[in-house]
N, CA, C and O atoms as a MOPAC input file, in Angstrom:
PM7 MOZYME 1SCF
protein

 N      0.84300 1    -1.19200 1     0.00000 1
 C      0.00000 1     0.00000 1     0.00000 1
 C      0.87700 1     1.24100 1     0.00000 1
 O      1.92400 1     1.28000 1     0.64600 1
 N      0.44200 1     2.23900 1    -0.72300 1
 C      1.20000 1     3.48400 1    -0.84100 1
 C      1.15200 1     4.27200 1     0.46600 1
 O      0.14700 1     4.26100 1     1.17700 1
 N      2.25200 1     4.95100 1     0.76600 1
 C      2.32900 1     5.79100 1     1.96300 1
 C      2.18800 1     7.26300 1     1.62500 1
 O      1.71300 1     8.05500 1     2.43900 1
 N      2.60200 1     7.62300 1     0.42400 1
 C      2.61700 1     9.02100 1     0.02500 1
 C      1.21400 1     9.43300 1    -0.42600 1
 O      0.51100 1     8.67800 1    -1.09600 1
 N      0.82800 1    10.65300 1    -0.03900 1
 C     -0.52500 1    11.13800 1    -0.31400 1
 C     -0.84500 1    11.13100 1    -1.81200 1
 O     -1.92600 1    10.70000 1    -2.21500 1
 N      0.08700 1    11.60600 1    -2.63000 1
 C     -0.15900 1    11.66400 1    -4.07400 1
 C     -0.29600 1    10.26600 1    -4.67300 1
 O     -1.07300 1    10.06500 1    -5.60600 1
 N      0.44700 1     9.31100 1    -4.14800 1
 C      0.35300 1     7.93400 1    -4.63800 1
 C     -1.00300 1     7.32800 1    -4.28000 1
 O     -1.59100 1     6.59000 1    -5.07000 1
 N     -1.49400 1     7.64900 1    -3.07500 1
 C     -2.80900 1     7.16800 1    -2.66100 1
 C     -3.89200 1     7.73100 1    -3.57800 1
 O     -4.83000 1     7.03000 1    -3.95600 1
 N     -3.74600 1     9.00600 1    -3.92900 1
 C     -4.71400 1     9.64000 1    -4.82600 1
 C     -4.66800 1     8.98200 1    -6.20300 1
 O     -5.71200 1     8.71800 1    -6.80000 1
 N     -3.47500 1     8.71800 1    -6.70300 1
 C     -3.34400 1     8.08800 1    -8.02500 1
 C     -4.04700 1     6.73100 1    -8.03300 1
 O     -4.68500 1     6.37200 1    -9.02200 1
 N     -3.93500 1     5.98200 1    -6.94600 1
 C     -4.59100 1     4.67600 1    -6.86200 1
 C     -6.10200 1     4.83900 1    -6.98600 1
 O     -6.75400 1     4.08400 1    -7.70700 1
 N     -6.66100 1     5.82700 1    -6.28100 1
 C     -8.10400 1     6.07600 1    -6.34900 1
 C     -8.53000 1     6.47700 1    -7.75400 1
 O     -9.53600 1     5.99300 1    -8.27300 1
 N     -7.75300 1     7.36800 1    -8.36100 1
 C     -8.08000 1     7.85000 1    -9.70900 1
 C     -8.02700 1     6.70600 1   -10.71700 1
 O     -8.90500 1     6.57200 1   -11.57000 1
 N     -6.99300 1     5.89000 1   -10.60800 1
 C     -6.83800 1     4.76800 1   -11.53800 1
 C     -7.98900 1     3.76500 1   -11.38500 1
 O     -8.47200 1     3.21600 1   -12.37500 1
 N     -8.42400 1     3.52900 1   -10.14300 1
 C     -9.55200 1     2.61600 1    -9.92300 1
 C    -10.82100 1     3.13700 1   -10.59000 1
 O    -11.57100 1     2.36900 1   -11.19300 1
 N    -11.05900 1     4.44100 1   -10.48000 1
 C    -12.23100 1     5.04400 1   -11.11900 1
 C    -12.14900 1     4.91700 1   -12.63600 1
 O    -13.11700 1     4.53100 1   -13.29000 1
 N    -10.97700 1     5.24800 1   -13.19000 1
 C    -10.78500 1     5.16800 1   -14.63900 1
 C    -10.96300 1     3.73600 1   -15.13900 1
 O    -11.58100 1     3.49800 1   -16.17600 1
 N    -10.41100 1     2.78700 1   -14.38200 1
 C    -10.50500 1     1.38100 1   -14.77000 1
 C    -11.95700 1     0.93400 1   -14.81200 1
 O    -12.37400 1     0.24600 1   -15.74400 1
 N    -12.72400 1     1.32300 1   -13.80600 1
 C    -14.13900 1     0.94600 1   -13.75500 1
 C    -14.89900 1     1.54900 1   -14.92800 1
 O    -15.73200 1     0.88000 1   -15.53900 1
 N    -14.61500 1     2.82000 1   -15.24600 1
 C    -15.27300 1     3.50400 1   -16.36200 1
 C    -14.93200 1     2.83100 1   -17.68700 1
 O    -15.80800 1     2.56300 1   -18.50900 1
 N    -13.63300 1     2.56100 1   -17.87800 1
 C    -13.18800 1     1.92500 1   -19.11900 1
 C    -13.80300 1     0.53700 1   -19.28100 1
 O    -14.21400 1     0.14400 1   -20.37300 1
 N    -13.85600 1    -0.19100 1   -18.17000 1
 C    -14.39600 1    -1.54200 1   -18.21000 1
 C    -15.87700 1    -1.52000 1   -18.59100 1
 O    -16.33300 1    -2.35000 1   -19.37700 1
 N    -16.61900 1    -0.57200 1   -18.03300 1
 C    -18.04700 1    -0.45700 1   -18.33900 1
 C    -18.26700 1    -0.13000 1   -19.81200 1
 O    -19.14800 1    -0.70100 1   -20.45500 1
 N    -17.47300 1     0.78000 1   -20.34000 1
 C    -17.62300 1     1.17800 1   -21.73800 1
 C    -17.22400 1     0.03800 1   -22.66500 1
 O    -17.90100 1    -0.22200 1   -23.66000 1
 N    -16.11900 1    -0.64500 1   -22.33900 1
 C    -15.69100 1    -1.79400 1   -23.14800 1
 C    -16.76400 1    -2.86700 1   -23.15600 1
 O    -17.04100 1    -3.46900 1   -24.19400 1
 N    -17.36400 1    -3.10600 1   -22.00800 1
 C    -18.41500 1    -4.11300 1   -21.88200 1
 C    -19.61000 1    -3.75200 1   -22.76100 1
 O    -20.19400 1    -4.61200 1   -23.42000 1
 N    -19.96100 1    -2.46700 1   -22.75900 1
 C    -21.08800 1    -2.00800 1   -23.58200 1
 C    -20.80500 1    -2.23400 1   -25.06600 1
 O    -21.68300 1    -2.66400 1   -25.81500 1
 N    -19.57900 1    -1.94200 1   -25.48200 1
 C    -19.19300 1    -2.14700 1   -26.88700 1
 C    -19.26600 1    -3.62400 1   -27.24400 1
 O    -19.79600 1    -3.98900 1   -28.29400 1
 N    -18.73300 1    -4.47600 1   -26.36900 1
 C    -18.74600 1    -5.91400 1   -26.63700 1
 C    -20.17300 1    -6.43900 1   -26.75400 1
 O    -20.46600 1    -7.27300 1   -27.61000 1
 N    -21.05800 1    -5.94800 1   -25.88800 1
 C    -22.45700 1    -6.37100 1   -25.92600 1
 C    -23.11600 1    -5.96500 1   -27.24000 1
 O    -23.84200 1    -6.75200 1   -27.84700 1
 N    -22.85800 1    -4.73100 1   -27.67500 1
 C    -23.46700 1    -4.27500 1   -28.92900 1
 C    -22.91700 1    -5.06100 1   -30.12500 1
 O    -23.64200 1    -5.31000 1   -31.08900 1
 N    -21.64600 1    -5.44900 1   -30.06600 1
 C    -21.05700 1    -6.26100 1   -31.14000 1
 C    -21.71300 1    -7.63900 1   -31.16400 1
 O    -22.02200 1    -8.16900 1   -32.23100 1
 N    -21.92200 1    -8.21200 1   -29.98100 1
 C    -22.56400 1    -9.53000 1   -29.90400 1
 C    -23.98600 1    -9.49400 1   -30.44800 1
 O    -24.44400 1   -10.46400 1   -31.05300 1
 N    -24.69200 1    -8.37700 1   -30.23700 1
 C    -26.05500 1    -8.24200 1   -30.76000 1
 C    -26.04800 1    -8.25300 1   -32.28300 1
 O    -26.91600 1    -8.86300 1   -32.90700 1
 N    -25.06200 1    -7.57500 1   -32.88400 1
 C    -24.94500 1    -7.57200 1   -34.35000 1
 C    -24.66400 1    -8.98500 1   -34.84100 1
 O    -25.29300 1    -9.45900 1   -35.78700 1
 N    -23.71400 1    -9.65700 1   -34.19200 1
 C    -23.34000 1   -11.00900 1   -34.61200 1
 C    -24.51400 1   -11.98500 1   -34.45800 1
 O    -24.69700 1   -12.87600 1   -35.28800 1
 N    -25.30000 1   -11.81500 1   -33.40300 1
 C    -26.46600 1   -12.67900 1   -33.19400 1
 C    -27.50900 1   -12.45200 1   -34.27900 1
 O    -28.10900 1   -13.40700 1   -34.77100 1
 N    -27.72800 1   -11.20300 1   -34.65400 1
 C    -28.69900 1   -10.88400 1   -35.70100 1
 C    -28.24000 1   -11.44600 1   -37.04500 1
 O    -29.05500 1   -11.92600 1   -37.83300 1
 N    -26.94200 1   -11.38500 1   -37.30200 1
 C    -26.39900 1   -11.93300 1   -38.54600 1
 C    -26.55000 1   -13.45000 1   -38.55000 1
 O    -26.90200 1   -14.03600 1   -39.57400 1
 N    -26.28500 1   -14.09000 1   -37.41200 1
 C    -26.42100 1   -15.54400 1   -37.31100 1
 C    -27.86200 1   -15.97800 1   -37.55900 1
 O    -28.11700 1   -17.03800 1   -38.13100 1
 N    -28.81300 1   -15.12700 1   -37.11100 1
 C    -30.23000 1   -15.43000 1   -37.31700 1
 C    -30.71100 1   -14.97900 1   -38.69700 1
 O    -31.87100 1   -15.18300 1   -39.05500 1
 N    -29.81700 1   -14.37000 1   -39.46100 1
 C    -30.11100 1   -13.85100 1   -40.80500 1
 C    -31.27100 1   -12.84700 1   -40.79500 1
 O    -32.08300 1   -12.80800 1   -41.71900 1
 N    -31.32800 1   -12.04600 1   -39.74000 1
 C    -32.34600 1   -11.00700 1   -39.59800 1
 C    -31.73700 1    -9.67400 1   -40.03500 1
 O    -31.06700 1    -9.00300 1   -39.25100 1
 N    -31.97600 1    -9.30200 1   -41.28700 1
 C    -31.31700 1    -8.14400 1   -41.90000 1
 C    -31.67500 1    -6.84100 1   -41.18700 1
 O    -30.79300 1    -6.04100 1   -40.87400 1
 N    -32.95600 1    -6.62800 1   -40.93200 1
 C    -33.39200 1    -5.36400 1   -40.33600 1
 C    -32.79700 1    -5.16400 1   -38.94200 1
 O    -32.29500 1    -4.08700 1   -38.62300 1
 N    -32.85700 1    -6.19800 1   -38.12400 1
 C    -32.30100 1    -6.12300 1   -36.77300 1
 C    -30.79600 1    -5.92600 1   -36.82700 1
 O    -30.23300 1    -5.17400 1   -36.03100 1
 N    -30.14600 1    -6.60100 1   -37.76700 1
 C    -28.69700 1    -6.48800 1   -37.90800 1
 C    -28.29000 1    -5.05800 1   -38.25600 1
 O    -27.31500 1    -4.53600 1   -37.71500 1
 N    -29.03900 1    -4.42800 1   -39.16000 1
 C    -28.71900 1    -3.05100 1   -39.55400 1
 C    -28.90700 1    -2.08500 1   -38.38400 1
 O    -28.09600 1    -1.18300 1   -38.17100 1
 N    -29.97500 1    -2.28700 1   -37.64100 1
 C    -30.23000 1    -1.43800 1   -36.47000 1
 C    -29.13800 1    -1.63000 1   -35.41700 1
 O    -28.62700 1    -0.66300 1   -34.85100 1
 N    -28.78900 1    -2.89100 1   -35.16600 1
 C    -27.75200 1    -3.20600 1   -34.18100 1
 C    -26.39300 1    -2.66700 1   -34.62600 1
 O    -25.58800 1    -2.23400 1   -33.80300 1
 N    -26.14600 1    -2.70000 1   -35.94900 1
 C    -24.88500 1    -2.16900 1   -36.48500 1
 C    -24.78000 1    -0.67600 1   -36.21300 1
 O    -23.71800 1    -0.17600 1   -35.84100 1
 N    -25.88700 1     0.02800 1   -36.39900 1
 C    -25.90200 1     1.46600 1   -36.15700 1
 C    -25.56100 1     1.77900 1   -34.69800 1
 O    -24.76700 1     2.67500 1   -34.41200 1
 N    -26.17000 1     1.03200 1   -33.78800 1
 C    -25.92300 1     1.21700 1   -32.35100 1
 C    -24.46900 1     0.86400 1   -32.01000 1
 O    -23.80400 1     1.58500 1   -31.26600 1
 N    -23.99400 1    -0.24600 1   -32.56100 1
 C    -22.62500 1    -0.69300 1   -32.28000 1
 C    -21.60500 1     0.31500 1   -32.79400 1
 O    -20.62600 1     0.61500 1   -32.11100 1
 N    -21.83400 1     0.83600 1   -33.99400 1
 C    -20.93200 1     1.82700 1   -34.57200 1
 C    -20.87200 1     3.06900 1   -33.68700 1
 O    -19.80200 1     3.63100 1   -33.45400 1
 N    -22.02800 1     3.48300 1   -33.20200 1
 C    -22.10300 1     4.64400 1   -32.32200 1
 C    -21.34700 1     4.39200 1   -31.01800 1
 O    -20.59400 1     5.25000 1   -30.55900 1
 N    -21.54700 1     3.20900 1   -30.42100 1
 C    -20.86200 1     2.87400 1   -29.17100 1
 C    -19.34700 1     2.82500 1   -29.36000 1
 O    -18.59300 1     3.29000 1   -28.50600 1
 N    -18.91300 1     2.26300 1   -30.47500 1
 C    -17.47400 1     2.17300 1   -30.75700 1
 C    -16.88900 1     3.56900 1   -30.94000 1
 O    -15.80000 1     3.86300 1   -30.44500 1
 N    -17.61600 1     4.42700 1   -31.65300 1
 C    -17.14400 1     5.80300 1   -31.87600 1
 C    -17.02700 1     6.56400 1   -30.55700 1
 O    -16.06300 1     7.29700 1   -30.34000 1
 N    -18.01300 1     6.38600 1   -29.67900 1
 C    -17.96900 1     7.05700 1   -28.37500 1
 C    -16.78400 1     6.56500 1   -27.54800 1
 O    -16.10200 1     7.35600 1   -26.89700 1
 N    -16.54500 1     5.26400 1   -27.58000 1
 C    -15.41800 1     4.69300 1   -26.83100 1
 C    -14.08500 1     5.21600 1   -27.37300 1
 O    -13.15200 1     5.47200 1   -26.61100 1
 N    -14.01000 1     5.36800 1   -28.69000 1
 C    -12.78800 1     5.87800 1   -29.31400 1
 C    -12.56200 1     7.33000 1   -28.92600 1
 O    -11.43700 1     7.74200 1   -28.64500 1
 N    -13.64200 1     8.09700 1   -28.91200 1
 C    -13.55300 1     9.50700 1   -28.55600 1
 C    -13.05600 1     9.67800 1   -27.12100 1
 O    -12.35600 1    10.64200 1   -26.81000 1
 N    -13.42100 1     8.74300 1   -26.25400 1
 C    -13.00600 1     8.80500 1   -24.85100 1
 C    -11.62300 1     8.19700 1   -24.62800 1
 O    -11.12300 1     8.17800 1   -23.50300 1
 N    -11.00800 1     7.70200 1   -25.69900 1
 C     -9.63800 1     7.19500 1   -25.60300 1
 C     -9.52800 1     5.75700 1   -25.14500 1
 O     -8.45900 1     5.32800 1   -24.70900 1
 N    -10.60800 1     5.00800 1   -25.23400 1
 C    -10.58200 1     3.62300 1   -24.77800 1
 C    -10.06200 1     2.69700 1   -25.87700 1
 O     -9.36900 1     1.71700 1   -25.60100 1
 N    -10.39900 1     3.01500 1   -27.10900 1
 C     -9.88000 1     2.27200 1   -28.26000 1
 C     -9.05900 1     3.20600 1   -29.13600 1
 O     -9.35200 1     4.39800 1   -29.22500 1
 N     -8.03900 1     2.66900 1   -29.77700 1
 C     -7.28600 1     3.41900 1   -30.77600 1
 C     -8.16100 1     3.54400 1   -32.01700 1
 O     -8.98100 1     2.66700 1   -32.28800 1
 N     -7.99500 1     4.62200 1   -32.76700 1
 C     -8.89000 1     4.85900 1   -33.90500 1
 C     -8.80400 1     3.76400 1   -34.96300 1
 O     -9.80900 1     3.44400 1   -35.59700 1
 N     -7.62600 1     3.18500 1   -35.16500 1
 C     -7.49400 1     2.10300 1   -36.15000 1
 C     -8.20300 1     0.83500 1   -35.66800 1
 O     -8.81300 1     0.11300 1   -36.45600 1
 N     -8.11200 1     0.58200 1   -34.37700 1
 C     -8.79600 1    -0.56000 1   -33.78900 1
 C    -10.30600 1    -0.39800 1   -33.95300 1
 O    -11.00900 1    -1.34300 1   -34.31100 1
 N    -10.78700 1     0.79800 1   -33.69000 1
 C    -12.21700 1     1.08600 1   -33.83100 1
 C    -12.65600 1     0.93200 1   -35.28500 1
 O    -13.70300 1     0.34800 1   -35.56300 1
 N    -11.86000 1     1.45300 1   -36.20300 1
 C    -12.18800 1     1.34400 1   -37.63100 1
 C    -12.26700 1    -0.11400 1   -38.04900 1
 O    -13.15500 1    -0.50700 1   -38.80500 1
 N    -11.33200 1    -0.91100 1   -37.55200 1
 C    -11.31000 1    -2.33200 1   -37.88500 1
 C    -12.56900 1    -3.02600 1   -37.37700 1
 O    -13.17000 1    -3.83000 1   -38.09000 1
 N    -12.96300 1    -2.71800 1   -36.15500 1
 C    -14.17000 1    -3.31900 1   -35.58700 1
 C    -15.41100 1    -2.95400 1   -36.40600 1
 O    -16.22900 1    -3.81600 1   -36.73000 1
 N    -15.53700 1    -1.67300 1   -36.73400 1
 C    -16.69200 1    -1.20700 1   -37.51100 1
 C    -16.70600 1    -1.85300 1   -38.88400 1
 O    -17.75500 1    -2.28100 1   -39.36700 1
 N    -15.54400 1    -1.92100 1   -39.51000 1
 C    -15.43500 1    -2.49700 1   -40.84500 1
 C    -15.84400 1    -3.96800 1   -40.84800 1
 O    -16.57500 1    -4.41400 1   -41.73300 1
 N    -15.37400 1    -4.70900 1   -39.86900 1
 C    -15.70800 1    -6.13600 1   -39.79600 1
 C    -17.20300 1    -6.34600 1   -39.57800 1
 O    -17.81500 1    -7.23000 1   -40.17700 1
 N    -17.77900 1    -5.51500 1   -38.70700 1
 C    -19.22100 1    -5.63700 1   -38.45700 1
 C    -20.01900 1    -5.28600 1   -39.71300 1
 O    -20.98500 1    -5.96700 1   -40.05700 1
 N    -19.60400 1    -4.21500 1   -40.39200 1
 C    -20.30600 1    -3.78600 1   -41.60800 1
 C    -20.24300 1    -4.87100 1   -42.67400 1
 O    -21.24100 1    -5.14400 1   -43.34000 1
 N    -19.08300 1    -5.49000 1   -42.84200 1
 C    -18.96200 1    -6.54000 1   -43.85100 1
 C    -19.80100 1    -7.76300 1   -43.47200 1
 O    -20.34100 1    -8.44300 1   -44.34500 1
 N    -19.91100 1    -8.04200 1   -42.16900 1
 C    -20.77400 1    -9.13300 1   -41.71400 1
 C    -22.23300 1    -8.87100 1   -42.08300 1
 O    -22.92200 1    -9.74200 1   -42.61500 1
 N    -22.68600 1    -7.66000 1   -41.79100 1
 C    -24.07800 1    -7.29300 1   -42.08700 1
 C    -24.31100 1    -7.29700 1   -43.59400 1
 O    -25.35500 1    -7.75500 1   -44.05900 1
 N    -23.35700 1    -6.79400 1   -44.35100 1
 C    -23.49600 1    -6.77400 1   -45.81700 1
 C    -23.51500 1    -8.16500 1   -46.41200 1
 O    -24.07200 1    -8.36400 1   -47.49100 1
 N    -22.91500 1    -9.13700 1   -45.73100 1
 C    -22.88700 1   -10.49300 1   -46.26000 1
 C    -24.27300 1   -11.14700 1   -46.25700 1
 O    -24.53500 1   -12.05300 1   -47.04800 1
 N    -25.16400 1   -10.68400 1   -45.35900 1
 C    -26.52600 1   -11.25900 1   -45.34200 1
 C    -27.54200 1   -10.35000 1   -46.03300 1
 O    -28.66500 1   -10.76700 1   -46.31400 1
 N    -27.14300 1    -9.11100 1   -46.30200 1
 C    -28.09700 1    -8.13600 1   -46.90100 1
 C    -28.34100 1    -8.43800 1   -48.36600 1
 O    -29.10500 1    -7.73200 1   -49.02300 1

């Protein structure tokens, strides 16, 4: 355990950031799974709607610095190609 006041503060700040990042990452993963489930069920309309939500969630996560922009682009691209494969 840290003894110095600033180190104790950093631990608290890092815990908060970690929890926030984890929640946002979890939300992105859930939205990606919804797209993949809709594609597996070959439900075009649901897949397109889920893709829109997933793209938005990924963009928000990227804006907050949780994902690198290339990583986010790759995720969006893969999801879009999945949806286009059943459309």
